[in-house]
C-alpha positions as CSV (number, residue, x, y, z in Angstrom):
1,M,54.1,115.6,45.2
2,A,52.0,117.6,48.2
3,I,54.7,120.1,48.0
4,Q,54.6,120.6,44.4
5,E,51.0,121.5,44.5
6,A,50.8,123.6,47.5
7,A,54.2,125.5,45.6
8,R,52.3,125.8,42.1
9,Y,49.0,126.6,43.9
10,A,50.8,129.3,45.8
11,A,52.4,131.0,43.2
12,E,48.9,131.4,41.0
13,R,46.7,131.7,43.6
14,Q,45.9,135.7,43.9
15,Q,44.9,137.8,46.7
16,F,45.4,141.6,47.0
17,G,46.5,141.4,44.1
18,K,49.2,139.1,44.3
19,P,50.5,135.7,44.3
20,I,49.9,134.3,48.0
21,A,53.5,132.8,47.5
22,S,54.4,136.7,48.0
23,F,53.2,135.9,51.8
24,G,54.8,135.2,55.0
25,A,52.8,133.2,56.1
26,I,52.9,130.7,52.9
27,R,56.7,130.7,52.4
28,Q,57.3,129.8,56.1
29,K,54.6,126.7,55.3
30,L,56.5,125.7,52.1
31,G,59.6,125.8,54.0
32,E,58.8,123.8,57.0
33,M,57.3,121.2,54.4
34,V,60.6,121.5,52.4
35,A,62.3,120.6,55.6
36,R,60.0,117.8,57.2
37,Q,60.3,115.8,53.4
38,Y,64.3,116.8,53.7
39,A,65.1,115.1,56.9
40,V,62.8,111.8,56.2
41,E,64.8,111.5,53.1
42,A,68.3,112.1,55.0
43,M,67.3,109.6,57.9
44,L,66.1,107.2,55.2
45,Y,69.6,107.2,52.8
46,R,71.0,107.0,56.4
47,T,69.9,104.1,57.3
48,T,69.6,102.1,53.8
49,G,73.3,102.9,53.7
50,L,74.0,101.5,57.1
51,V,72.0,98.8,55.8
52,D,73.7,97.9,52.6
53,G,76.3,98.3,54.9
54,M,75.9,95.0,57.0
55,L,74.7,93.7,53.7
56,Q,78.1,93.6,51.9
57,G,79.4,90.1,53.2
58,G,76.6,88.4,51.9
59,H,73.2,88.4,51.5
60,G,72.4,84.7,52.9
61,P,68.9,84.6,54.9
62,E,70.7,84.6,58.1
63,R,72.5,88.0,56.9
64,I,69.2,89.4,56.2
65,L,67.6,88.6,58.9
66,A,70.2,89.4,61.4
67,T,70.6,93.1,59.2
68,L,66.7,93.4,59.9
69,E,66.9,92.6,63.5
70,E,69.7,94.8,63.7
71,F,67.6,97.6,62.2
72,A,64.0,97.4,63.4
73,I,64.1,100.1,65.7
74,E,65.4,102.5,62.6
75,A,62.7,101.3,60.9
76,S,60.2,101.8,63.6
77,I,61.5,105.4,64.3
78,L,61.4,105.6,60.2
79,K,58.0,105.1,60.0
80,V,56.9,107.4,62.9
81,W,58.7,110.0,61.9
82,G,57.8,109.8,58.6
83,S,54.4,109.2,58.6
84,E,54.1,111.9,60.7
85,A,55.9,114.4,58.5
86,L,53.8,113.4,55.7
87,S,50.8,114.0,57.4
88,Q,51.8,117.5,58.6
89,V,53.2,118.1,54.9
90,A,49.9,117.3,53.5
91,D,48.0,119.5,56.1
92,E,49.9,122.4,55.0
93,A,49.1,121.6,51.7
94,L,45.4,121.6,52.2
95,Q,45.8,124.5,54.5
96,I,47.4,126.5,51.4
97,H,45.1,125.6,49.5
98,G,42.2,126.7,51.5
99,G,38.4,125.0,50.9
100,M,40.3,124.2,47.1
101,G,42.4,121.6,48.7
102,L,39.2,119.3,49.7
103,M,38.0,119.1,46.2
104,S,37.9,115.8,45.1
105,D,38.9,116.4,41.0
106,L,42.6,118.0,42.4
107,P,45.1,115.7,43.6
108,L,45.7,116.9,47.4
109,E,42.6,115.5,48.4
110,R,43.7,112.1,47.5
111,I,47.2,112.6,49.2
112,W,45.6,113.9,52.3
113,R,43.5,111.4,52.4
114,D,46.3,109.0,52.2
115,A,48.6,110.3,54.4
116,R,46.2,109.9,57.1
117,I,46.0,105.9,56.8
118,E,49.8,105.6,56.7
119,R,50.0,106.4,60.5
120,I,47.8,102.9,60.7
121,W,49.2,100.5,58.3
122,D,52.4,98.8,59.0
123,G,51.7,99.4,62.8
124,T,49.9,102.1,64.4
125,S,52.6,105.1,65.3
126,E,51.5,104.6,69.0
127,V,52.8,100.4,68.7
128,Q,56.1,101.7,66.7
129,R,56.5,104.1,69.5
130,H,56.3,101.2,72.2
131,I,58.9,99.2,70.1
132,I,61.4,102.1,70.3
133,S,60.7,102.6,73.9
134,R,61.3,98.5,75.0
135,A,64.6,98.9,73.3
136,L,65.4,102.2,74.9
137,L,64.5,100.1,78.5
138,R,65.6,96.9,78.0
139,P,69.3,97.2,78.8
140,L,67.5,99.5,81.7
141,G,65.5,96.4,83.1
142,G,62.4,98.1,82.0
């Protein structure tokens, strides 16, 4: 939603007699936002596809637990990457809106505020990075 709000605003907002969407800096921001969203969605679809593949043999409690354990690191990576991408996208959308983005009657203000909490809920990004690095170092004796 942040990307759509930013694109809509950029197409409507006029500066120097033309929409700000025609400026290279704004196009760069929008392109980067879309690329981040695509990367997160691709990671998510790939991981859920692998999880689904493991569950094809059954959905019993043991099978589900084994699958969750198998993909715990991927879940941590997705949590870190997804929440940080969301924060970056929300921040760029706010930047495109300028001061208008912080007006509480616009949806972007809440998107931006809610994006920040995503890096804290369900384990902070720092904790998730610790889990990821621990899994990497475990086979090396670390």
